[in-house]
C-alpha positions as CSV (number, residue, x, y, z in Angstrom):
1,X,-1.5,-51.3,-12.2
2,X,-1.2,-48.4,-14.5
3,X,-4.5,-46.5,-13.9
4,X,-7.4,-46.7,-11.5
5,X,-10.9,-46.3,-12.7
6,X,-12.5,-43.2,-11.3
7,X,-15.4,-45.3,-9.8
8,X,-12.9,-47.1,-7.6
9,X,-11.9,-43.8,-6.0
10,X,-15.4,-42.9,-4.9
11,X,-15.9,-42.0,-1.3
12,X,-19.7,-42.1,-1.3
13,X,-22.5,-43.5,-3.4
14,X,-23.8,-41.5,-6.4
15,X,-26.7,-39.2,-5.7
16,X,-28.8,-41.1,-8.3
17,X,-28.8,-44.5,-6.6
18,X,-31.7,-45.9,-4.5
19,X,-31.7,-45.3,-0.8
20,X,-31.6,-49.1,-0.5
21,X,-28.1,-49.1,-2.0
22,X,-25.3,-49.4,0.6
23,X,-22.0,-47.9,-0.4
24,X,-18.9,-50.0,0.0
25,X,-15.5,-48.4,-0.5
26,X,-13.4,-50.1,-3.2
27,X,-10.3,-48.8,-1.4
28,X,-11.4,-50.6,1.8
29,X,-11.8,-53.9,-0.1
30,X,-8.5,-53.5,-1.8
31,X,-6.8,-52.8,1.5
32,X,-8.4,-55.9,3.1
33,X,-7.1,-58.1,0.2
34,X,-3.7,-56.5,0.6
35,X,-3.6,-57.3,4.3
36,X,-4.0,-61.0,3.3
37,X,-1.2,-60.9,0.8
38,X,-3.2,-60.3,-2.4
39,X,-2.3,-57.5,-4.8
40,X,-4.5,-55.7,-7.3
41,X,-3.4,-56.6,-10.9
42,X,-6.0,-54.8,-13.0
43,X,-9.3,-52.9,-12.7
44,X,-12.1,-52.1,-15.1
45,X,-15.5,-50.4,-15.1
46,X,-18.6,-51.8,-16.6
47,X,-20.3,-49.7,-19.3
48,X,-23.3,-47.8,-18.1
49,X,-26.8,-49.2,-18.9
50,X,-28.9,-47.4,-21.4
51,X,-31.6,-45.2,-19.9
52,X,-35.0,-46.8,-19.9
53,X,-38.2,-44.8,-20.8
């Protein structure tokens, strides 16, 4: 993989998310897959939603 999206490197949830949101580390998930023989091939980030009024 050539580059890692910045969002995948987060260590905590964004301050703007709801208190009902539970942060899950992307790195922890990647490590778990790696423990089972899976390798990350690519990564992408979804475009942000437009602000609603």
